[in-house]
Phi, psi and omega in degrees: 000128179294147177227171179227141184231133166265129181240150184220140170236123188230124171283131184228127173303129182304327180295344182260007185300316180297318178296318179297316181301316178298314180297314183294323178298316179290319179298320178302320178296321178297312181299315182294321178298330182267006169117358177301147180281322176201160187216127182230138173229122184230144178251142180305135181228314182230072186273143180302134179292152179303139175096348181274302175214182174300140185243156175299316178301322179290318179297323181274355181053050180293153176251166176307136180087006179247155173235182182245134171256132177240119187229152173205151180232133184254139180228168177290324185196174176295321179298319177297317177302313181300320179293314179297314183299322179300317179291317181298313183294336178272351183283120183295340178296325182293314179300320180295322180294329186269009182237101359273157179280138178281001179217164179277104184298335179290343181261359179287139173255128184218153176188160176258142186225135171280131177284127180250341175217135176226130182246000000 
């Protein structure tokens, strides 16, 4: 069955990790209540060192004291994502969670992806 994924790469000040975890845990519940199939929030742990290949820290343009969050949300299809996202964005709990945001939303990289291989 084909699926659709929203993916995110976020530079996060390390000092904000606990706040981000609390916010992401609550946000995940909102997404799941509105129909997402799964929701993941991951923090960089074993990132490729600079100079080997393109790196997540370089892609996220991290600054000293920042780490990388890699997140994704799974849906049945793009149409399903659009339906879920409309509900999530209208949910007042999400706006409350993002005020204040533990990261600079203007530096977040995000996109929707068609799944072409699933194992």
